C-alpha positions in Angstrom: -36.4 22.8 0.6 -36.3 23.4 -3.2 -34.1 21.0 -5.1 -32.8 21.6 -8.6 -30.3 19.9 -10.8 -30.2 23.2 -12.8 -27.8 26.0 -11.7 -30.9 28.1 -10.9 -34.5 27.7 -9.7 -37.0 28.7 -12.3 -39.2 31.5 -11.0 -36.8 32.4 -8.3 -33.7 34.5 -7.9 -30.6 33.4 -5.9 -30.0 36.0 -3.2 -27.2 34.2 -1.4 -24.8 31.4 -2.2 -23.9 29.5 1.1 -21.7 26.5 0.5 -21.3 23.1 -1.2 -23.4 20.5 0.6 -23.3 16.7 0.2 -24.7 13.5 1.6 -23.4 10.0 1.2 -24.1 6.5 2.2 -22.1 3.3 1.9 -24.1 0.1 1.3 -23.1 -3.5 0.9 -24.8 -6.2 -1.1 -27.2 -8.5 0.8 -26.7 -12.3 0.5 -30.4 -12.9 -0.2 -30.4 -10.2 -2.9 -27.3 -11.6 -4.5 -28.8 -15.1 -4.7 -32.0 -13.7 -6.3 -29.9 -11.5 -8.6 -27.9 -14.6 -9.7 -31.2 -16.4 -10.6 -32.5 -13.3 -12.4 -29.3 -13.1 -14.5 -30.1 -16.5 -15.9 -33.6 -15.6 -17.1 -33.1 -11.9 -17.5 -35.2 -8.9 -16.2 -35.0 -6.2 -13.6 -33.0 -6.9 -10.5 -35.7 -5.4 -8.2 -33.7 -6.1 -5.0 -30.9 -3.9 -6.3 -33.3 -1.3 -7.6 -34.8 -1.0 -4.1 -31.3 -0.8 -2.5 -30.3 2.0 -4.8 -33.5 3.9 -4.2 -33.0 3.6 -0.5 -29.4 4.8 -0.8 -30.4 7.8 -2.9 -33.1 8.8 -0.4 -30.7 8.5 2.5 -27.9 10.5 0.8 -30.4 13.2 -0.2 -31.8 13.5 3.3 -28.3 14.0 4.7 -27.5 16.6 2.1 -30.7 18.5 2.8 -30.0 18.4 6.6 -26.6 20.1 6.0 -28.2 22.7 3.8 -30.9 23.5 6.4 -28.1 23.8 9.0 -26.6 26.6 6.8 -30.0 28.4 6.6 -30.6 27.4 2.9 -34.0 27.1 1.4 -32.8 25.6 -1.9 -30.0 23.4 -3.3 -29.0 23.9 -6.9 -26.7 22.0 -9.3 -27.5 18.6 -7.7 -25.4 15.7 -9.0 -25.1 12.0 -8.0 -21.9 9.9 -8.0 -21.1 6.3 -7.1 -17.9 4.5 -6.3 -16.7 1.1 -5.1 -15.4 1.2 -1.5 -14.6 -2.5 -1.1 -15.7 -5.7 -2.7 -19.4 -5.8 -2.4 -19.8 -2.3 -1.0 -20.4 1.0 -2.8 -20.8 4.6 -1.9 -23.6 6.7 -3.3 -22.7 10.4 -3.1 -24.9 13.4 -3.8 -23.8 17.1 -3.8 -25.0 20.5 -4.7 -24.8 24.2 -3.7 -26.9 25.4 -0.8 -28.5 28.8 -1.6 -31.1 31.2 -0.4 -33.7 32.0 -3.0 -36.6 34.4 -3.3 -39.7 34.1 -5.6 -39.6 36.5 -8.4 -42.4 39.1 -8.2 -45.4 37.9 -10.2 -46.0 39.9 -13.4 -48.6 42.6 -12.9 -51.7 42.4 -15.1 -51.5 44.4 -18.3 -53.4 47.6 -17.7 -54.0 48.0 -21.5 -54.8 44.6 -22.9 -54.4 44.1 -26.7 -57.6 45.0 -28.6 -58.8 42.8 -31.3 
């Protein structure tokens, strides 16, 4: 599956637009991560537990979106965007969406039969 946050796929042409596809996951904070984040807030620095949680969430949401696109017969998703929202106290949704399309590789340029002299 080709993924692009552009409206096109460089080197390809869109032959069919199928449908909007999305994936989402709702995650809650972990007590252990909250405790460590509280300590980190005192001394400063990256909250690695939350960074890992967000990365896992992005991967899960992307996998769900890709599955929906495959179910439509797509071989690419264009215009990919991410969004987040609070669902409840301590729980957030990570949402990803894009347009499922079929693309074909553009024909490679033929070699110049008459190369420039010089």
